[in-house]
VOVEXSE-961073 format. One record per residue (C-alpha): residue number from 1; residue in one letter; x, y, z. Coordinates in Angstrom, 3 decimals, m for minus. Layout:
<r pos="NUM" code="A" east="X" north="Y" up="Z"/>
...
% end
This chain:
<r pos="1" code="M" east="126.237" north="83.612" up="81.929"/>
<r pos="2" code="K" east="125.808" north="79.953" up="83.058"/>
<r pos="3" code="P" east="124.032" north="79.286" up="86.297"/>
<r pos="4" code="V" east="125.752" north="80.108" up="89.781"/>
<r pos="5" code="L" east="125.083" north="77.633" up="92.761"/>
<r pos="6" code="V" east="124.722" north="79.502" up="96.120"/>
<r pos="7" code="V" east="125.488" north="77.309" up="99.150"/>
<r pos="8" code="N" east="124.256" north="78.609" up="102.479"/>
<r pos="9" code="S" east="125.707" north="76.045" up="104.892"/>
<r pos="10" code="G" east="124.330" north="76.736" up="108.382"/>
<r pos="11" code="S" east="124.977" north="75.385" up="111.835"/>
<r pos="12" code="S" east="122.057" north="72.855" up="111.495"/>
<r pos="13" code="S" east="120.882" north="73.400" up="107.859"/>
<r pos="14" code="L" east="121.905" north="73.401" up="104.165"/>
<r pos="15" code="K" east="120.192" north="75.807" up="101.920"/>
<r pos="16" code="Y" east="121.075" north="75.940" up="98.206"/>
<r pos="17" code="Q" east="119.754" north="77.410" up="95.118"/>
<r pos="18" code="V" east="120.872" north="77.601" up="91.478"/>
<r pos="19" code="L" east="120.119" north="80.860" up="89.859"/>
<r pos="20" code="D" east="120.264" north="82.342" up="86.292"/>
<r pos="21" code="T" east="122.015" north="85.715" up="86.981"/>
<r pos="22" code="D" east="120.887" north="86.884" up="83.544"/>
<r pos="23" code="S" east="117.134" north="86.385" up="84.327"/>
<r pos="24" code="N" east="117.221" north="86.263" up="88.101"/>
<r pos="25" code="E" east="115.400" north="82.914" up="87.671"/>
<r pos="26" code="S" east="115.633" north="80.235" up="90.352"/>
<r pos="27" code="L" east="116.309" north="77.050" up="88.329"/>
<r pos="28" code="L" east="116.703" north="74.872" up="91.545"/>
<r pos="29" code="S" east="116.292" north="75.310" up="95.344"/>
<r pos="30" code="S" east="116.131" north="73.135" up="98.457"/>
<r pos="31" code="L" east="116.481" north="73.196" up="102.131"/>
<r pos="32" code="V" east="117.975" north="70.275" up="104.175"/>
<r pos="33" code="E" east="117.013" north="70.707" up="107.865"/>
<r pos="34" code="R" east="118.239" north="69.283" up="111.012"/>
<r pos="35" code="V" east="121.537" north="68.702" up="109.798"/>
<r pos="36" code="T" east="123.900" north="66.530" up="112.058"/>
<r pos="37" code="D" east="126.459" north="65.666" up="109.320"/>
<r pos="38" code="H" east="127.138" north="68.292" up="106.632"/>
<r pos="39" code="R" east="128.844" north="65.830" up="104.362"/>
<r pos="40" code="V" east="125.536" north="63.701" up="104.126"/>
<r pos="41" code="A" east="123.565" north="66.909" up="103.486"/>
<r pos="42" code="F" east="125.909" north="67.979" up="100.757"/>
<r pos="43" code="Q" east="125.544" north="64.600" up="99.192"/>
<r pos="44" code="Q" east="121.899" north="64.997" up="99.147"/>
<r pos="45" code="M" east="122.141" north="68.404" up="97.302"/>
<r pos="46" code="L" east="124.685" north="66.791" up="94.883"/>
<r pos="47" code="A" east="122.143" north="64.201" up="94.051"/>
<r pos="48" code="E" east="119.566" north="66.621" up="93.354"/>
<r pos="49" code="L" east="121.844" north="68.946" up="91.259"/>
<r pos="50" code="S" east="122.838" north="65.928" up="89.254"/>
<r pos="51" code="A" east="119.279" north="64.906" up="88.477"/>
<r pos="52" code="S" east="118.348" north="68.273" up="87.363"/>
<r pos="53" code="N" east="121.187" north="68.194" up="84.600"/>
<r pos="54" code="I" east="122.194" north="72.028" up="85.405"/>
<r pos="55" code="E" east="125.571" north="73.080" up="84.415"/>
<r pos="56" code="I" east="126.914" north="75.379" up="86.874"/>
<r pos="57" code="Q" east="129.541" north="77.880" up="86.219"/>
<r pos="58" code="A" east="130.674" north="79.140" up="89.641"/>
<r pos="59" code="I" east="129.687" north="78.635" up="93.417"/>
<r pos="60" code="G" east="128.877" north="81.366" up="95.788"/>
<r pos="61" code="H" east="129.264" north="80.629" up="99.524"/>
<r pos="62" code="R" east="127.438" north="82.533" up="102.260"/>
<r pos="63" code="V" east="129.996" north="83.292" up="105.079"/>
<r pos="64" code="V" east="128.526" north="84.906" up="107.997"/>
<r pos="65" code="H" east="131.746" north="86.646" up="109.566"/>
<r pos="66" code="G" east="134.444" north="88.180" up="107.494"/>
<r pos="67" code="G" east="135.833" north="90.418" up="110.118"/>
<r pos="68" code="A" east="137.409" north="93.809" up="109.050"/>
<r pos="69" code="K" east="139.562" north="92.062" up="106.421"/>
<r pos="70" code="F" east="136.847" north="91.130" up="103.885"/>
<r pos="71" code="S" east="134.796" north="93.912" up="102.610"/>
<r pos="72" code="A" east="133.944" north="92.484" up="99.182"/>
<r pos="73" code="P" east="133.523" north="89.085" up="97.752"/>
<r pos="74" code="V" east="136.609" north="86.989" up="97.360"/>
<r pos="75" code="V" east="137.815" north="83.775" up="95.704"/>
<r pos="76" code="L" east="138.233" north="81.006" up="98.190"/>
<r pos="77" code="T" east="141.832" north="80.097" up="98.583"/>
<r pos="78" code="A" east="143.626" north="78.226" up="101.423"/>
<r pos="79" code="E" east="144.661" north="81.587" up="102.889"/>
<r pos="80" code="V" east="141.097" north="82.857" up="102.812"/>
<r pos="81" code="I" east="139.740" north="79.701" up="104.309"/>
<r pos="82" code="S" east="142.467" north="79.888" up="107.060"/>
<r pos="83" code="E" east="141.142" north="83.500" up="107.871"/>
<r pos="84" code="I" east="137.505" north="82.375" up="107.932"/>
<r pos="85" code="E" east="138.594" north="79.650" up="110.548"/>
<r pos="86" code="K" east="140.336" north="82.402" up="112.783"/>
<r pos="87" code="L" east="136.887" north="84.190" up="112.890"/>
<r pos="88" code="V" east="134.963" north="80.920" up="114.445"/>
<r pos="89" code="P" east="135.274" north="82.470" up="117.790"/>
<r pos="90" code="L" east="133.237" north="85.441" up="116.688"/>
<r pos="91" code="A" east="130.444" north="83.397" up="115.082"/>
<r pos="92" code="P" east="130.591" north="79.972" up="116.525"/>
<r pos="93" code="L" east="127.013" north="78.879" up="115.395"/>
<r pos="94" code="H" east="127.693" north="80.092" up="111.892"/>
<r pos="95" code="N" east="131.262" north="80.068" up="110.564"/>
<r pos="96" code="P" east="131.821" north="76.346" up="111.234"/>
<r pos="97" code="G" east="128.848" north="75.260" up="109.200"/>
<r pos="98" code="N" east="129.889" north="77.677" up="106.429"/>
<r pos="99" code="L" east="133.390" north="76.135" up="106.330"/>
<r pos="100" code="S" east="131.864" north="72.726" up="106.206"/>
<r pos="101" code="G" east="129.902" north="73.672" up="102.977"/>
<r pos="102" code="I" east="133.031" north="75.262" up="101.524"/>
<r pos="103" code="R" east="135.290" north="72.214" up="102.051"/>
<r pos="104" code="A" east="132.682" north="69.989" up="100.684"/>
<r pos="105" code="A" east="132.144" north="72.004" up="97.517"/>
<r pos="106" code="I" east="135.815" north="72.380" up="96.767"/>
<r pos="107" code="A" east="136.333" north="68.760" up="97.138"/>
<r pos="108" code="E" east="133.361" north="68.093" up="94.798"/>
<r pos="109" code="F" east="134.187" north="70.778" up="92.222"/>
<r pos="110" code="P" east="137.702" north="71.554" up="92.237"/>
<r pos="111" code="S" east="137.813" north="73.215" up="88.884"/>
<r pos="112" code="L" east="135.026" north="75.777" up="89.408"/>
<r pos="113" code="T" east="135.456" north="79.190" up="90.797"/>
<r pos="114" code="Q" east="134.311" north="79.374" up="94.304"/>
<r pos="115" code="V" east="133.521" north="82.802" up="95.926"/>
<r pos="116" code="A" east="132.852" north="83.783" up="99.620"/>
<r pos="117" code="V" east="130.273" north="86.584" up="99.862"/>
<r pos="118" code="F" east="130.383" north="87.963" up="103.674"/>
<r pos="119" code="D" east="127.295" north="88.963" up="105.729"/>
<r pos="120" code="T" east="129.588" north="91.530" up="107.391"/>
<r pos="121" code="A" east="130.669" north="93.240" up="104.120"/>
<r pos="122" code="F" east="127.699" north="95.560" up="103.685"/>
<r pos="123" code="H" east="128.358" north="97.089" up="107.009"/>
<r pos="124" code="Q" east="131.891" north="98.089" up="106.191"/>
<r pos="125" code="T" east="130.493" north="101.726" up="105.346"/>
<r pos="126" code="M" east="129.503" north="102.382" up="108.860"/>
<r pos="127" code="P" east="131.486" north="105.289" up="110.375"/>
<r pos="128" code="A" east="133.736" north="104.774" up="113.313"/>
<r pos="129" code="S" east="131.208" north="106.288" up="115.531"/>
<r pos="130" code="S" east="128.891" north="103.500" up="114.903"/>
<r pos="131" code="Y" east="131.348" north="100.556" up="114.938"/>
<r pos="132" code="S" east="133.619" north="101.538" up="117.808"/>
<r pos="133" code="Y" east="133.307" north="100.394" up="121.231"/>
<r pos="134" code="A" east="134.432" north="102.500" up="124.232"/>
<r pos="135" code="I" east="137.194" north="100.171" up="125.552"/>
<r pos="136" code="D" east="140.971" north="100.597" up="125.466"/>
<r pos="137" code="A" east="141.706" north="101.648" up="121.907"/>
<r pos="138" code="N" east="144.974" north="99.791" up="121.537"/>
<r pos="139" code="L" east="143.500" north="96.515" up="122.943"/>
<r pos="140" code="A" east="140.437" north="96.947" up="120.601"/>
<r pos="141" code="A" east="142.840" north="97.493" up="117.544"/>
<r pos="142" code="Q" east="145.130" north="94.700" up="118.430"/>
<r pos="143" code="Y" east="142.252" north="91.998" up="118.705"/>
<r pos="144" code="G" east="139.803" north="93.469" up="116.278"/>
<r pos="145" code="V" east="137.153" north="94.368" up="118.895"/>
<r pos="146" code="R" east="134.514" north="96.288" up="117.095"/>
<r pos="147" code="K" east="130.948" north="95.992" up="115.638"/>
<r pos="148" code="Y" east="130.816" north="94.156" up="112.362"/>
<r pos="149" code="G" east="127.101" north="93.803" up="111.841"/>
<r pos="150" code="F" east="125.461" north="90.837" up="109.929"/>
<r pos="151" code="H" east="122.704" north="89.849" up="107.519"/>
<r pos="152" code="G" east="124.523" north="92.031" up="105.091"/>
<r pos="153" code="S" east="123.416" north="90.178" up="101.885"/>
<r pos="154" code="S" east="119.803" north="90.526" up="103.009"/>
<r pos="155" code="Y" east="120.066" north="94.142" up="103.885"/>
<r pos="156" code="A" east="121.925" north="94.877" up="100.453"/>
<r pos="157" code="Y" east="118.953" north="93.189" up="98.476"/>
<r pos="158" code="V" east="116.233" north="94.946" up="100.486"/>
<r pos="159" code="T" east="117.797" north="98.205" up="100.459"/>
<r pos="160" code="A" east="117.986" north="98.081" up="96.580"/>
<r pos="161" code="Q" east="114.405" north="96.823" up="96.428"/>
<r pos="162" code="A" east="113.198" north="99.596" up="98.718"/>
<r pos="163" code="A" east="114.733" north="102.290" up="96.598"/>
<r pos="164" code="E" east="113.374" north="100.758" up="93.519"/>
<r pos="165" code="F" east="109.797" north="100.439" up="95.011"/>
<r pos="166" code="L" east="109.929" north="104.007" up="96.172"/>
<r pos="167" code="G" east="111.200" north="105.285" up="93.064"/>
<r pos="168" code="K" east="114.249" north="106.711" up="94.614"/>
<r pos="169" code="D" east="117.855" north="106.903" up="93.692"/>
<r pos="170" code="L" east="119.645" north="104.409" up="96.054"/>
<r pos="171" code="R" east="122.152" north="107.049" up="97.248"/>
<r pos="172" code="D" east="119.089" north="109.139" up="98.524"/>
<r pos="173" code="L" east="117.395" north="106.469" up="100.500"/>
<r pos="174" code="N" east="117.157" north="106.725" up="104.218"/>
<r pos="175" code="A" east="115.511" north="103.858" up="105.787"/>
<r pos="176" code="I" east="115.363" north="101.509" up="108.941"/>
<r pos="177" code="I" east="115.270" north="97.835" up="107.912"/>
<r pos="178" code="L" east="114.125" north="95.306" up="110.416"/>
<r pos="179" code="H" east="115.459" north="91.778" up="109.482"/>
<r pos="180" code="L" east="113.175" north="89.691" up="111.702"/>
<r pos="181" code="G" east="113.865" north="85.867" up="111.564"/>
<r pos="182" code="N" east="115.042" north="83.249" up="113.944"/>
<r pos="183" code="G" east="117.968" north="85.519" up="114.078"/>
<r pos="184" code="A" east="117.062" north="89.090" up="114.126"/>
<r pos="185" code="S" east="118.610" north="92.638" up="113.457"/>
<r pos="186" code="A" east="117.905" north="96.183" up="112.760"/>
<r pos="187" code="C" east="119.841" north="98.400" up="110.391"/>
<r pos="188" code="A" east="119.875" north="102.062" up="109.764"/>
<r pos="189" code="I" east="120.529" north="102.999" up="106.144"/>
<r pos="190" code="K" east="121.791" north="106.305" up="105.168"/>
<r pos="191" code="N" east="122.239" north="107.462" up="101.752"/>
<r pos="192" code="G" east="121.743" north="103.842" up="100.666"/>
<r pos="193" code="K" east="124.399" north="102.548" up="102.795"/>
<r pos="194" code="S" east="124.796" north="100.911" up="106.316"/>
<r pos="195" code="F" east="125.157" north="103.502" up="108.815"/>
<r pos="196" code="D" east="124.458" north="101.445" up="112.209"/>
<r pos="197" code="T" east="123.194" north="98.057" up="112.966"/>
<r pos="198" code="S" east="122.094" north="96.174" up="116.077"/>
<r pos="199" code="M" east="124.302" north="93.059" up="115.905"/>
<r pos="200" code="G" east="127.917" north="93.847" up="116.984"/>
<r pos="201" code="M" east="131.317" north="91.968" up="116.954"/>
<r pos="202" code="S" east="129.175" north="88.733" up="116.991"/>
<r pos="203" code="P" east="125.586" north="87.932" up="116.058"/>
<r pos="204" code="L" east="124.587" north="87.808" up="119.688"/>
<r pos="205" code="P" east="123.662" north="91.322" up="120.615"/>
<r pos="206" code="G" east="120.800" north="93.697" up="119.589"/>
<r pos="207" code="L" east="117.329" north="92.279" up="119.218"/>
<r pos="208" code="V" east="115.675" north="89.483" up="121.156"/>
<r pos="209" code="M" east="115.980" north="86.337" up="118.982"/>
<r pos="210" code="G" east="114.692" north="82.798" up="118.748"/>
<r pos="211" code="T" east="117.500" north="81.250" up="121.106"/>
<r pos="212" code="R" east="119.814" north="84.381" up="121.320"/>
<r pos="213" code="S" east="119.494" north="86.904" up="124.110"/>
<r pos="214" code="G" east="120.268" north="90.082" up="122.311"/>
<r pos="215" code="D" east="121.362" north="92.978" up="124.504"/>
<r pos="216" code="I" east="122.256" north="92.280" up="128.009"/>
<r pos="217" code="D" east="124.438" north="93.891" up="130.712"/>
<r pos="218" code="P" east="127.926" north="92.327" up="129.985"/>
<r pos="219" code="A" east="128.297" north="92.218" up="133.806"/>
<r pos="220" code="I" east="125.718" north="89.308" up="133.757"/>
<r pos="221" code="I" east="128.410" north="87.085" up="132.257"/>
<r pos="222" code="F" east="130.958" north="87.496" up="135.129"/>
<r pos="223" code="Y" east="128.092" north="87.276" up="137.865"/>
<r pos="224" code="L" east="126.887" north="83.982" up="136.418"/>
<r pos="225" code="H" east="130.551" north="82.848" up="136.409"/>
<r pos="226" code="N" east="131.220" north="83.908" up="139.912"/>
<r pos="227" code="A" east="127.800" north="83.407" up="141.664"/>
<r pos="228" code="A" east="126.560" north="80.255" up="139.673"/>
<r pos="229" code="G" east="129.788" north="78.707" up="138.970"/>
<r pos="230" code="M" east="129.191" north="78.575" up="135.417"/>
<r pos="231" code="G" east="131.850" north="78.189" up="133.053"/>
<r pos="232" code="F" east="132.298" north="80.735" up="130.232"/>
<r pos="233" code="D" east="131.605" north="78.048" up="127.394"/>
<r pos="234" code="E" east="128.317" north="77.120" up="129.306"/>
<r pos="235" code="I" east="127.488" north="80.961" up="129.463"/>
<r pos="236" code="D" east="128.179" north="81.139" up="125.755"/>
<r pos="237" code="L" east="125.813" north="78.207" up="125.062"/>
<r pos="238" code="L" east="123.236" north="79.890" up="127.449"/>
<r pos="239" code="L" east="123.208" north="83.166" up="125.497"/>
<r pos="240" code="N" east="123.461" north="81.784" up="122.063"/>
<r pos="241" code="G" east="121.461" north="78.943" up="122.084"/>
<r pos="242" code="Q" east="119.111" north="78.808" up="125.269"/>
<r pos="243" code="S" east="117.968" north="82.457" up="125.558"/>
<r pos="244" code="G" east="115.855" north="84.868" up="123.746"/>
<r pos="245" code="L" east="112.184" north="83.567" up="123.150"/>
<r pos="246" code="R" east="113.469" north="80.045" up="124.116"/>
<r pos="247" code="G" east="114.777" north="81.336" up="127.541"/>
<r pos="248" code="L" east="111.736" north="83.226" up="128.172"/>
<r pos="249" code="T" east="109.082" north="80.725" up="127.147"/>
<r pos="250" code="G" east="110.810" north="77.319" up="126.340"/>
<r pos="251" code="S" east="110.143" north="77.630" up="122.818"/>
<r pos="252" code="G" east="112.267" north="79.507" up="120.111"/>
<r pos="253" code="D" east="109.537" north="79.618" up="117.572"/>
<r pos="254" code="L" east="107.725" north="82.919" up="117.433"/>
<r pos="255" code="R" east="104.718" north="81.321" up="116.119"/>
<r pos="256" code="D" east="104.186" north="79.114" up="119.042"/>
<r pos="257" code="V" east="104.837" north="81.874" up="121.356"/>
<r pos="258" code="L" east="102.351" north="84.144" up="119.553"/>
<r pos="259" code="E" east="99.780" north="81.358" up="119.733"/>
<r pos="260" code="R" east="100.366" north="80.766" up="123.507"/>
<r pos="261" code="A" east="100.266" north="84.764" up="124.076"/>
<r pos="262" code="Q" east="96.873" north="84.732" up="122.414"/>
<r pos="263" code="Q" east="95.710" north="82.183" up="125.141"/>
<r pos="264" code="N" east="97.023" north="84.505" up="127.774"/>
<r pos="265" code="D" east="100.034" north="82.431" up="128.641"/>
<r pos="266" code="P" east="101.890" north="84.924" up="131.053"/>
<r pos="267" code="A" east="105.328" north="83.770" up="130.167"/>
<r pos="268" code="A" east="104.437" north="84.179" up="126.382"/>
<r pos="269" code="V" east="102.753" north="87.452" up="126.858"/>
<r pos="270" code="L" east="105.779" north="88.823" up="128.606"/>
<r pos="271" code="A" east="107.962" north="87.361" up="125.955"/>
<r pos="272" code="I" east="106.094" north="89.192" up="123.100"/>
<r pos="273" code="E" east="106.354" north="92.474" up="125.104"/>
<r pos="274" code="V" east="110.053" north="92.205" up="125.558"/>
<r pos="275" code="Y" east="110.509" north="91.249" up="121.977"/>
<r pos="276" code="V" east="108.562" north="94.128" up="120.673"/>
<r pos="277" code="Q" east="109.913" north="96.552" up="123.008"/>
<r pos="278" code="R" east="113.511" north="95.745" up="122.011"/>
<r pos="279" code="I" east="112.550" north="96.447" up="118.414"/>
<r pos="280" code="K" east="110.915" north="99.724" up="119.212"/>
<r pos="281" code="H" east="114.034" north="100.597" up="121.030"/>
<r pos="282" code="Y" east="116.289" north="100.312" up="118.038"/>
<r pos="283" code="L" east="113.875" north="101.887" up="115.665"/>
<r pos="284" code="G" east="113.397" north="104.846" up="117.973"/>
<r pos="285" code="A" east="117.234" north="105.215" up="118.218"/>
<r pos="286" code="Y" east="118.046" north="104.825" up="114.413"/>
<r pos="287" code="L" east="115.074" north="107.350" up="113.614"/>
<r pos="288" code="A" east="117.077" north="109.818" up="116.079"/>
<r pos="289" code="E" east="120.388" north="109.030" up="114.078"/>
<r pos="290" code="L" east="118.948" north="109.608" up="110.766"/>
<r pos="291" code="G" east="116.465" north="112.296" up="111.194"/>
<r pos="292" code="Q" east="113.734" north="112.117" up="108.463"/>
<r pos="293" code="I" east="113.246" north="108.460" up="107.009"/>
<r pos="294" code="D" east="111.700" north="107.460" up="103.601"/>
<r pos="295" code="A" east="110.490" north="103.892" up="105.072"/>
<r pos="296" code="V" east="110.472" north="101.396" up="107.697"/>
<r pos="297" code="V" east="110.972" north="98.005" up="106.112"/>
<r pos="298" code="F" east="110.019" north="94.642" up="107.514"/>
<r pos="299" code="T" east="111.823" north="91.693" up="105.960"/>
<r pos="300" code="A" east="112.796" north="87.818" up="106.717"/>
<r pos="301" code="G" east="110.543" north="85.289" up="108.121"/>
<r pos="302" code="V" east="108.718" north="87.163" up="110.902"/>
<r pos="303" code="G" east="108.950" north="90.478" up="109.205"/>
<r pos="304" code="E" east="107.344" north="89.297" up="106.089"/>
<r pos="305" code="N" east="104.694" north="86.842" up="107.477"/>
<r pos="306" code="S" east="103.717" north="88.062" up="110.977"/>
<r pos="307" code="S" east="101.155" north="90.740" up="110.714"/>
<r pos="308" code="P" east="100.555" north="90.788" up="114.606"/>
<r pos="309" code="I" east="104.108" north="91.722" up="115.109"/>
<r pos="310" code="R" east="104.271" north="94.382" up="112.555"/>
<r pos="311" code="A" east="101.124" north="95.661" up="113.990"/>
<r pos="312" code="L" east="102.649" north="95.800" up="117.593"/>
<r pos="313" code="V" east="105.947" north="97.238" up="116.602"/>
<r pos="314" code="C" east="104.236" north="100.177" up="114.691"/>
<r pos="315" code="A" east="101.671" north="100.743" up="117.559"/>
<r pos="316" code="G" east="101.990" north="104.195" up="119.089"/>
<r pos="317" code="L" east="104.340" north="105.630" up="116.588"/>
<r pos="318" code="Q" east="101.952" north="108.193" up="115.017"/>
<r pos="319" code="S" east="103.883" north="111.008" up="116.493"/>
<r pos="320" code="L" east="106.879" north="109.790" up="114.783"/>
<r pos="321" code="G" east="105.220" north="109.712" up="111.315"/>
<r pos="322" code="I" east="104.823" north="105.895" up="111.259"/>
<r pos="323" code="V" east="101.290" north="104.736" up="110.839"/>
<r pos="324" code="V" east="100.090" north="101.220" up="109.628"/>
<r pos="325" code="N" east="97.073" north="100.543" up="107.501"/>
<r pos="326" code="Q" east="95.584" north="97.537" up="109.433"/>
<r pos="327" code="Q" east="93.571" north="96.158" up="106.522"/>
<r pos="328" code="L" east="96.658" north="96.194" up="104.215"/>
<r pos="329" code="N" east="98.746" north="94.727" up="107.088"/>
<r pos="330" code="Q" east="96.648" north="91.776" up="107.699"/>
<r pos="331" code="E" east="96.408" north="90.934" up="103.833"/>
<r pos="332" code="H" east="98.178" north="87.772" up="102.873"/>
<r pos="333" code="A" east="99.887" north="89.344" up="99.748"/>
<r pos="334" code="S" east="103.146" north="88.475" up="98.320"/>
<r pos="335" code="G" east="105.972" north="90.596" up="96.672"/>
<r pos="336" code="N" east="107.188" north="94.023" up="97.549"/>
<r pos="337" code="R" east="104.222" north="96.008" up="99.163"/>
<r pos="338" code="S" east="103.388" north="99.008" up="101.359"/>
<r pos="339" code="I" east="101.156" north="98.666" up="104.376"/>
<r pos="340" code="S" east="101.234" north="102.315" up="105.177"/>
<r pos="341" code="A" east="98.263" north="104.376" up="106.170"/>
<r pos="342" code="A" east="97.543" north="107.609" up="104.086"/>
<r pos="343" code="S" east="98.510" north="109.673" up="107.139"/>
<r pos="344" code="S" east="101.833" north="108.045" up="107.552"/>
<r pos="345" code="K" east="104.952" north="110.400" up="106.784"/>
<r pos="346" code="S" east="107.101" north="107.386" up="106.167"/>
<r pos="347" code="Q" east="106.376" north="104.408" up="104.065"/>
<r pos="348" code="V" east="105.984" north="101.167" up="105.993"/>
<r pos="349" code="L" east="106.950" north="98.433" up="103.549"/>
<r pos="350" code="V" east="107.144" north="94.750" up="103.574"/>
<r pos="351" code="I" east="109.761" north="93.352" up="101.235"/>
<r pos="352" code="P" east="110.651" north="89.627" up="100.985"/>
<r pos="353" code="T" east="114.486" north="89.243" up="101.164"/>
<r pos="354" code="N" east="116.373" north="87.074" up="98.753"/>
<r pos="355" code="E" east="119.936" north="86.550" up="99.984"/>
<r pos="356" code="E" east="120.646" north="83.768" up="97.628"/>
<r pos="357" code="L" east="120.037" north="86.066" up="94.642"/>
<r pos="358" code="E" east="122.084" north="88.665" up="96.119"/>
<r pos="359" code="I" east="124.890" north="86.495" up="96.651"/>
<r pos="360" code="A" east="124.700" north="84.995" up="92.987"/>
<r pos="361" code="T" east="124.483" north="88.458" up="91.822"/>
<r pos="362" code="R" east="127.630" north="89.545" up="93.658"/>
<r pos="363" code="V" east="129.258" north="86.374" up="92.324"/>
<r pos="364" code="A" east="128.379" north="87.092" up="88.728"/>
<r pos="365" code="E" east="129.559" north="90.837" up="89.062"/>
<r pos="366" code="F" east="132.915" north="89.661" up="90.614"/>
<r pos="367" code="L" east="133.563" north="87.302" up="87.864"/>
<r pos="368" code="R" east="132.766" north="89.456" up="85.059"/>
% end
């Protein structure tokens, strides 16, 4: 099969990769950061693609929110694009950027098949007990108010990699995966499928993130509106863009916060404590939901590269059968690896995610 171009057009970045789906080889990849005009960024991508002389067969687009309607990859048509637009209020930081990349690609490659792969699709296997909110059932059904979950392409890839690494049939794998990046979430994997996840109707709830608050008391929104006179758009911006690590320390970059914490900066020390405690909260909850697990898996930028965070998350979990080998944890190794101590009942794994390869694979399977 000819190469597939994967476009991940975010709110302020354009990440793309051309992959040979027969060999899984990356033929071209790049990241354009601090994007203010997606058209300019897309033209930069086209210039690099043209210079490479790679002939692509299809284009796969990462789309963050697919709602309840999209549980599998789908060819991008005017109707599908319209549905993605309707979901913008649920993913205001992501879907608009996704749509910019989609429109630019369709304009430039009108004859190529273009496929949307949704972050939410992986979580369509969650039972109703996991995705339902305890509000008026008729209202929830009318407006689609439920948990959808995100980072689905990452979880699909890492789940399969974890099963292979452990030598288990995917259908027998129970694991807790921690996708820790600027955006962060946790997922309970039961029998190889999503059973529960920390993000909800939008990517806002759950773990503490770079600029997003994660879980808060929803009454805080109304309190800030009434007591502080803040408009709902202003509160939306606060919770999505000015909270999390940035809200606690002024910086949304965990590396900066860790460095300051090591220098005993009180705000940074507290931020790391809050960040780690929230992860432990979900890890413990999912362990209770799943019972015995095969592995705790760290992935994404922080999960793959921050040995201090991995150590802090697993500290004190010996009674739950989760023990890290500190020497293995601190090694700067690449690829899939175990950092478990010999006494650990559950494996502790570090598995680099590859969302672009997962998307390209789904596109190739869909076209076949």
